[in-house]
C-alpha positions in Angstrom: -13.3 145.4 -0.4 -11.7 148.4 1.1 -9.6 147.3 4.1 -10.7 150.4 6.1 -14.5 149.5 6.0 -16.0 147.2 8.7 -19.4 146.3 9.8 -19.9 149.4 12.1 -18.7 151.8 9.3 -21.0 154.5 8.1 -18.5 156.8 6.4 -18.3 157.2 2.7 -14.5 157.9 2.9 -13.8 154.4 4.0 -15.5 152.9 1.0 -13.9 155.1 -1.7 -10.6 154.0 -3.0 -7.8 155.4 -5.1 -7.5 152.1 -6.9 -10.9 152.7 -8.4 -11.6 154.9 -11.4 -13.3 158.3 -11.1 -16.4 156.8 -12.6 -16.5 153.8 -10.1 -16.0 156.2 -7.2 -18.9 158.3 -8.6 -21.2 155.2 -8.6 -20.2 154.6 -4.9 -21.1 158.1 -4.0 -24.4 157.9 -5.9 -25.4 154.8 -4.1 -24.3 156.1 -0.7 -26.1 159.4 -0.9 -29.0 158.0 -2.9 -29.8 155.3 -0.4 -29.4 157.7 2.4 -31.9 160.1 0.7 -34.2 157.3 -0.2 -34.3 156.2 3.5 -35.5 159.7 4.7 -38.0 160.1 1.8 -39.5 156.7 2.3 -39.7 157.1 6.1 -41.8 160.2 5.5 -44.0 158.5 2.8 -44.3 155.4 5.0 -45.6 157.4 7.9 -48.1 159.2 5.6 -49.6 156.0 4.1 -49.6 154.1 7.3 -51.7 156.9 9.0 -54.1 156.8 6.1 -54.4 153.0 6.4 -53.3 152.4 2.7 -52.3 148.8 3.2 -50.8 147.9 -0.2 -48.9 151.2 -0.4 -47.6 150.7 3.2 -46.3 147.2 2.3 -44.5 148.5 -1.0 -43.1 151.5 0.8 -42.1 149.5 3.8 -40.3 146.9 1.5 -38.4 149.8 -0.1 -37.7 151.4 3.3 -36.2 148.2 4.8 -34.3 147.5 1.6 -32.7 151.0 1.7 -31.5 150.4 5.2 -30.1 146.9 4.3 -28.4 147.9 1.2 -27.0 151.1 2.7 -25.4 149.1 5.5 -24.2 146.4 3.1 -22.6 149.2 1.0 -20.7 150.7 3.9 -19.5 147.2 4.9 -18.8 145.6 1.5 -18.7 148.4 -1.2 -19.6 146.1 -4.0 -21.6 148.6 -6.1 -22.4 146.1 -8.9 -24.7 143.7 -7.0 -26.1 146.5 -4.9 -27.1 148.4 -8.0 -28.8 145.3 -9.4 -30.7 144.8 -6.1 -31.9 148.5 -6.0 -33.2 148.2 -9.6 -34.9 144.7 -9.1 -36.6 146.0 -5.9 -37.7 149.3 -7.5 -39.0 147.5 -10.7 -41.1 145.1 -8.5 -42.4 147.9 -6.3 -43.2 150.0 -9.3 -45.1 146.9 -10.9 -47.1 146.3 -7.7 -47.9 149.9 -7.3 -49.3 150.5 -10.7 -51.1 147.3 -11.2 -52.3 146.6 -7.7 -52.2 149.6 -5.5 -53.4 152.6 -7.7 -54.4 151.0 -10.9 -53.1 154.0 -12.7 -50.1 155.9 -14.1 -49.2 159.1 -12.3 -46.5 161.7 -12.6 -44.7 160.0 -9.7 -44.7 156.8 -11.7 -43.3 158.4 -14.8 -40.6 160.0 -12.6 -39.8 156.6 -11.1 -39.4 155.0 -14.5 -37.2 157.7 -15.7 -35.1 157.4 -12.5 -34.7 153.7 -12.9 -33.7 154.1 -16.5 -31.1 156.7 -15.7 -29.8 154.8 -12.7 -29.6 151.5 -14.8 -27.5 153.2 -17.6 -25.3 155.2 -15.3 -24.6 152.4 -12.8 -24.5 149.2 -15.0 -24.0 150.4 -18.6 -25.9 149.9 -21.9 -26.8 146.3 -21.6 -28.4 146.3 -18.1 -29.7 149.8 -18.6 -31.7 148.7 -21.5 -32.9 145.6 -19.7 -34.3 147.5 -16.6 -35.8 150.2 -18.8 -37.8 147.6 -20.8 -38.8 145.9 -17.7 -40.5 149.2 -16.4 -41.6 150.7 -19.7 -43.4 147.7 -21.0 -45.7 147.2 -17.9 -46.6 151.0 -18.0 -47.4 150.7 -21.7 -49.5 147.6 -21.1 -51.4 149.3 -18.3 -52.1 152.4 -20.5 -53.4 150.2 -23.3 -55.7 148.3 -20.8 -57.0 151.5 -19.4 -57.7 153.0 -22.9 -59.7 149.8 -23.8 -61.4 149.6 -20.4 -60.0 146.0 -20.2 -58.2 146.2 -17.0 -59.8 144.6 -14.0 -58.3 143.3 -10.7 -60.2 142.4 -7.5 -58.4 145.1 -5.5 -59.9 148.5 -4.8 -57.3 151.1 -6.0 -55.8 153.3 -3.3 -55.7 157.0 -3.8 -52.4 158.9 -3.4 -52.9 162.3 -1.7 -51.2 165.5 -2.9 -48.7 165.5 0.0 -47.4 162.0 -0.8 -47.2 162.9 -4.6 -45.4 166.1 -3.6 -42.8 164.3 -1.4 -42.2 161.6 -4.0 -41.9 164.3 -6.8 -39.4 166.3 -4.8 -37.3 163.3 -4.0 -37.3 162.0 -7.6 -36.2 165.4 -8.9 -33.5 165.7 -6.3 -32.2 162.0 -7.1 -32.3 162.7 -10.9 -30.4 166.1 -10.5 -28.0 164.3 -8.0 -27.3 161.5 -10.5 -26.7 164.0 -13.4 -24.5 166.1 -11.3 -22.3 163.4 -10.1 -21.9 161.7 -13.3 -21.4 164.7 -15.3 -18.5 165.7 -12.9 -17.1 162.1 -13.1 -17.2 162.2 -17.0 -15.4 165.6 -17.1 -12.8 164.4 -14.6 -12.4 161.0 -16.6 -11.9 163.0 -19.9 -9.3 165.4 -18.2 -7.6 162.3 -16.9 -7.6 160.7 -20.3 -6.1 163.9 -21.8 -3.4 163.8 -19.1 -2.8 160.1 -19.7 -2.6 160.7 -23.4 0.0 163.4 -22.8 2.1 161.1 -20.6 1.7 158.3 -23.0 3.0 160.4 -25.8 5.8 161.5 -23.5 6.5 157.8 -22.6 6.3 157.0 -26.4 8.9 159.7 -27.2 11.0 158.5 -24.3 10.7 154.9 -25.5 11.8 155.9 -29.1 14.7 157.7 -27.6 15.6 154.6 -25.5 15.2 152.3 -28.5 17.4 154.7 -30.5 19.9 154.8 -27.7 19.9 150.9 -27.5 20.4 150.6 -31.2 23.3 153.0 -31.1 24.7 151.2 -28.2 24.3 147.8 -30.0 25.9 149.3 -33.1 28.8 150.7 -31.0 29.2 147.4 -29.3 29.4 145.6 -32.6 31.9 148.1 -34.0 33.9 147.8 -30.8 33.9 144.0 -31.0 34.9 144.2 -34.7 37.7 146.6 -33.9 38.9 144.6 -31.0 38.6 141.5 -33.2 40.8 143.0 -35.7 43.4 144.3 -33.2 43.6 140.9 -31.6 43.4 138.7 -34.6 46.2 140.7 -36.3 48.9 139.8 -33.8 47.4 136.2 -33.4 47.8 135.8 -37.2 51.5 136.4 -36.8 51.8 134.2 -33.7 50.0 131.3 -35.4 51.6 131.9 -38.8 55.0 132.0 -37.4 54.5 129.0 -35.3 53.3 127.0 -38.4 56.3 128.3 -40.4 58.8 127.3 -37.6 57.2 123.8 -37.0 57.5 123.1 -40.7 61.2 124.0 -40.7 62.3 120.8 -38.9 63.1 122.3 -35.4 64.7 120.2 -32.6 62.3 118.1 -30.5 62.4 120.5 -27.6 61.9 123.5 -29.9 59.0 121.7 -31.7 57.3 121.0 -28.3 57.6 124.7 -27.3 56.2 125.6 -30.6 53.3 123.3 -30.4 52.4 124.8 -27.0 52.6 128.2 -28.4 50.4 127.3 -31.3 47.9 125.5 -29.0 47.6 128.6 -26.7 47.2 131.0 -29.6 44.5 128.6 -31.0 42.7 128.5 -27.7 42.7 132.3 -27.6 41.4 132.4 -31.1 38.7 130.0 -30.1 37.6 132.2 -27.3 37.4 135.3 -29.4 35.4 133.4 -32.1 32.8 132.3 -29.5 32.3 135.8 -28.1 31.9 137.1 -31.7 29.6 134.4 -32.7 27.4 134.7 -29.7 27.2 138.6 -30.3 26.3 138.0 -33.9 23.5 135.6 -32.8 22.2 137.9 -30.1 22.1 141.0 -32.3 19.4 139.4 -34.4 21.4 140.0 -37.6 22.1 136.3 -38.3 20.5 135.1 -41.5 20.4 131.3 -42.3 21.4 130.2 -45.8 19.6 127.8 -48.0 22.2 126.1 -50.0 22.7 122.5 -51.4 25.1 120.2 -49.5 26.0 116.7 -48.8 25.5 115.8 -45.2 28.0 112.8 -45.0 30.7 114.8 -46.5 29.9 117.9 -44.2 30.1 115.4 -41.1 33.4 114.1 -42.1 34.8 117.6 -42.5 33.5 118.7 -39.1 34.7 115.6 -37.3 38.1 115.3 -39.2 40.0 117.6 -37.0 38.2 116.4 -33.9 39.5 112.9 -34.5 43.1 114.0 -33.8 42.0 115.9 -30.6 40.4 112.7 -29.4 43.4 110.5 -30.3 45.7 112.8 -28.5 43.5 112.2 -25.3 43.4 108.4 -25.9 39.6 108.7 -26.5 37.8 106.4 -29.1 36.0 108.6 -31.6 33.2 107.1 -33.6 31.2 108.8 -36.5 28.2 107.1 -37.8 26.3 108.6 -40.6 23.2 107.0 -42.0 23.9 105.4 -45.5 20.5 106.6 -46.8 21.8 110.1 -46.6 24.9 109.4 -48.9 23.1 109.9 -52.1 20.8 112.9 -51.1 21.5 116.5 -51.7 20.0 118.4 -48.8 19.2 122.2 -48.7 20.1 124.2 -45.5 22.8 126.1 -43.8 26.0 123.9 -43.7 28.0 126.6 -41.8 25.5 126.7 -38.9 25.1 123.0 -38.8 29.0 122.7 -38.6 28.9 125.2 -35.8 26.4 123.4 -33.8 27.9 119.9 -34.3 31.5 121.1 -33.8 30.6 122.8 -30.4 28.8 119.7 -29.1 31.7 117.4 -30.2 34.3 119.8 -28.9 32.5 119.8 -25.5 32.2 116.0 -25.5 36.0 115.6 -26.1 36.9 118.4 -23.6 34.9 116.8 -20.8 35.8 113.1 -21.4 39.1 111.8 -19.9 38.7 108.3 -21.3 36.3 106.2 -23.0 34.3 107.0 -26.2 32.8 110.0 -28.0 30.1 108.8 -30.5 28.7 111.3 -33.3 25.5 109.9 -35.2 23.4 111.4 -37.9 20.4 109.1 -38.5 17.6 109.6 -40.9 14.4 109.3 -38.8 11.9 110.1 -41.5 12.4 110.0 -45.4 10.0 111.6 -47.8 10.3 112.3 -51.3 11.0 116.2 -50.8 12.0 116.2 -47.1 14.0 114.2 -44.6 14.3 114.5 -40.8 17.8 113.8 -39.5 18.5 113.1 -35.8 21.9 114.4 -34.7 23.2 112.8 -31.5 26.6 113.4 -29.7 27.3 110.9 -26.8 30.3 110.8 -24.5 31.5 109.0 -21.4 32.7 112.0 -19.7 32.1 113.6 -16.3 28.3 114.1 -16.8 26.0 116.8 -15.6 23.9 117.1 -12.5 20.1 117.0 -13.1 19.7 120.3 -11.2 22.1 122.0 -13.7 20.6 120.8 -17.0 18.5 124.0 -17.3 21.4 126.4 -16.8 24.2 125.0 -18.9 22.7 126.6 -22.0 22.9 130.1 -20.5 25.9 132.2 -21.7 29.1 132.2 -19.8 27.9 129.4 -17.5 29.4 125.8 -17.1 28.2 122.8 -15.0 30.1 124.2 -12.0 32.9 126.6 -11.0 35.2 123.6 -10.4 34.4 122.6 -14.0 35.4 126.1 -15.2 38.5 126.1 -13.2 39.5 122.5 -14.5 38.6 122.6 -18.0 38.5 126.3 -18.8 36.6 127.8 -21.7 34.0 130.7 -21.9 30.9 128.6 -21.3 29.5 129.9 -24.7 29.7 126.6 -26.7 26.3 125.3 -25.5 24.7 128.8 -25.5 25.6 129.3 -29.2 24.2 125.9 -30.1 21.0 126.4 -28.2 20.4 129.9 -29.7 21.1 128.6 -33.3 18.6 125.8 -32.8 16.0 128.0 -31.1 16.2 130.4 -34.0 15.1 127.4 -36.2 12.4 126.4 -33.9 14.3 123.3 -32.7 14.6 122.0 -29.1 17.7 120.2 -28.0 17.4 117.1 -25.7 19.8 116.3 -22.9 20.3 113.3 -20.8 23.2 112.9 -18.5 24.3 110.9 -15.6 27.2 112.3 -13.5 30.4 110.2 -13.7 28.9 108.3 -16.5 28.4 110.6 -19.6 26.0 112.8 -21.4 24.0 112.7 -24.7 22.9 115.7 -26.7 20.5 115.2 -29.5 18.1 117.1 -31.8 16.0 116.6 -34.9 16.4 118.9 -38.0 14.2 118.8 -41.1 15.9 119.4 -44.5 14.3 119.9 -47.9 15.7 117.4 -50.4 17.1 118.7 -53.8 16.3 116.6 -56.9 19.9 116.8 -57.8 21.8 113.4 -57.7 25.2 113.2 -55.9 27.9 112.3 -58.2 31.5 111.1 -57.3 34.0 113.7 -58.7 36.4 111.9 -61.0 38.6 114.4 -62.9 38.2 117.6 -61.0 40.5 117.6 -58.0 42.8 120.1 -56.3 46.6 119.4 -56.6 48.3 119.0 -53.3 50.9 121.4 -52.1 53.9 119.6 -53.4 52.3 119.2 -57.0 51.1 122.8 -57.0 54.3 124.4 -55.6 56.2 123.6 -59.0 53.9 126.1 -60.7 53.7 128.8 -58.0 56.8 130.4 -59.0 55.3 131.7 -62.2 52.4 133.3 -60.5 52.4 137.1 -60.3 50.9 138.0 -56.9 50.1 141.3 -55.1 49.7 141.6 -51.5 48.1 144.8 -50.2 48.8 144.8 -46.4 49.8 147.7 -44.2 51.0 145.7 -41.1 54.7 145.0 -41.4 54.5 141.9 -39.3 51.9 140.3 -41.5 53.9 141.3 -44.6 56.9 139.5 -43.1 54.8 136.5 -42.4 53.3 136.2 -45.9 56.7 136.7 -47.5 58.1 133.8 -45.4 55.1 131.7 -46.0 55.1 132.3 -49.9 58.9 131.8 -50.1 58.3 128.1 -49.1 56.0 128.0 -52.2 58.8 129.6 -54.4 56.7 132.7 -54.8 58.0 136.3 -54.5 54.9 138.7 -54.2 54.7 142.6 -54.9 53.7 144.4 -51.7 51.4 147.4 -51.4 51.3 149.3 -48.1 47.8 150.6 -48.7 44.8 150.4 -51.1 45.8 153.3 -53.2 49.3 151.9 -53.8 47.6 148.6 -54.7 45.5 150.1 -57.3 48.5 152.0 -58.9 50.4 148.7 -59.0 47.6 146.9 -60.8 47.3 149.7 -63.2 51.0 149.5 -64.0 51.4 145.8 -63.9 49.8 142.4 -64.6 49.0 140.2 -61.7 47.4 136.6 -61.5 45.9 137.2 -58.1 45.6 139.9 -55.4 45.6 139.3 -51.6 43.7 142.4 -50.2 43.8 143.5 -46.6 40.5 145.3 -45.8 41.5 147.7 -43.1 44.3 150.0 -44.5 45.1 153.7 -44.4 44.5 156.1 -47.3 42.3 153.7 -49.1 40.7 150.6 -47.6 40.5 147.1 -49.4 36.8 147.5 -50.3 37.3 150.7 -52.3 40.5 149.5 -53.7 38.7 146.4 -55.1 36.0 148.5 -56.5 38.6 150.7 -58.2 40.3 147.7 -59.7 37.0 146.3 -60.9 36.2 149.7 -62.8 39.5 149.5 -64.8 39.1 149.6 -68.7 41.5 146.8 -69.2 39.4 143.6 -68.8 42.4 141.6 -67.9 43.2 143.9 -64.9 39.6 144.5 -63.9 38.9 140.6 -63.7 42.1 139.8 -61.6 41.0 137.4 -58.7 41.0 139.1 -55.5 41.0 137.3 -52.1 40.2 139.4 -49.0 42.3 139.0 -46.0 40.4 140.2 -42.9 40.7 140.1 -39.1 37.3 141.9 -38.9 34.2 140.4 -37.2 31.5 142.6 -38.9 28.3 140.7 -39.4 28.0 141.6 -43.1 31.6 141.0 -44.1 30.7 138.4 -46.6 28.1 140.6 -48.2 30.5 143.5 -48.3 33.2 141.5 -49.9 30.9 140.4 -52.6 29.5 143.9 -53.2 33.1 145.2 -53.6 33.7 142.7 -56.3 36.1 140.4 -54.6 36.1 136.7 -55.3 36.5 135.2 -51.7 37.9 136.0 -48.4 40.1 134.4 -45.8 39.8 135.3 -42.1 42.9 136.0 -40.0 44.6 134.1 -38.6 44.3 131.9 -41.6 45.5 128.3 -42.1 48.1 128.1 -44.8 46.2 125.0 -46.4 43.0 127.2 -46.6 44.7 130.0 -48.3 46.5 127.6 -50.6 43.3 125.9 -51.7 41.6 129.3 -52.4 44.7 130.6 -54.5 44.6 127.2 -56.5 40.9 127.4 -57.1 41.0 131.0 -58.4 44.3 130.8 -60.4 44.5 127.2 -61.7 40.8 126.6 -62.3 39.8 130.2 -63.4 
């Protein structure tokens, strides 16, 4: 309903609306002017048939006359063209039926015009479905009457009334005017609609072009953001590598108690900074949509032990009891999934539990809730007796950069990305995490994850084991190592670290020098930085792999990278390198990778 229309309205301008289409406004105009014309036409015909005492025609014309007044008034008050159009067609059909079968017992030119007008009105106003219906309702009775007249079988106890020429003439003129009027308005409406569609199509094409430009701009922005984060990661990780590495070296050099305490604080602070950087980079990787889940075999109890091993010490320092309970039915099963992402999820949950628990217990459980021949469903649960979470905050704690409250952020620190990363990683796998918490009592986070089960049987390793550092150090002095690194601080750090293992490496300040040194000398292993001047680590590795001498081309290469590019693993493999270590690296991690590639190669 148009708000400008009221019961006393007679203006067409108050029932038209910009919210309606051109076609619907044309329908309103047709009804308005058509009913007005019908009113005056029927008034003249009604006067004529009443004067001549034609009772049936007077009744039918009178019904139509009154109907035109009522419908016109209803249209100007409530401009609902659909029900009004139905009423017009129903009344016209009934009157037409009464006229030809009761009043005149015949088919005249006026009757034919009336049928044509009803047919056009039905299609224009109500569309194909109702246009066909009202056409049949009028054509079929006319056809039946013609057949009956032809067979002389029509008989009704009413004397037919004759329609004089003046009445026929008035009706014919009115019918022609209405038909012309209908065609004129709807032709104009169709032309305007087509023009509007053309304009709309042009706008749509323009919007599509703008959308493509916006998407392209967004992609470039995303790439620029990723490159920026990668660059910043490299620039921040490089000095952090030196800070953490030197701290480890100094701590291992038997410092005085007060010096050791200071070094531990330095190492802890650098570790926190590294953790923040890792959270931001991990979240960016997830949000970029470039994260791909692996499907590799792993042993869940062993993985849980590795995840929680370091966390046990953190809990012990705070005086918290740490419990890990892994279902014994999982010990002999080889599962297929992404152990890296599982580690990330469980680690963040456990880390949060320890962070927000001052005393009491942190319990981590992995329970097999459904065991089938080819699949298992495991419930992971991390429960603590920490500060808890308010019920009103349970929905927002998974949003990035948000913690339970501002006071929590001030007291415990952190980026607020841990739970956001957990939630996103689970959502990408179609998993919903459940949270139950009571402020001051503790929290419980749990989720179910389904894993395919490999037919492979878990075997306890017997002979194959890595030597510890003390055992392996005796043979390190004979290893010929090349380090390709352009940062002098990192070179100094590596030399100091390796000197503890009685190893003196050769140094190349860029990738080109590294290739020349490999060509001129024999090395057992190469530690290759990736971002170097003149020739980067990727190109240097490819050049080494293309050497004719198989001993040189097959030299194990470990990439040392502070980069956070999403495809770093793939690029390392594509360039022919054997493995990579992220800076800042842990000495034990580097030690194990060297041992695996040199001793067991």
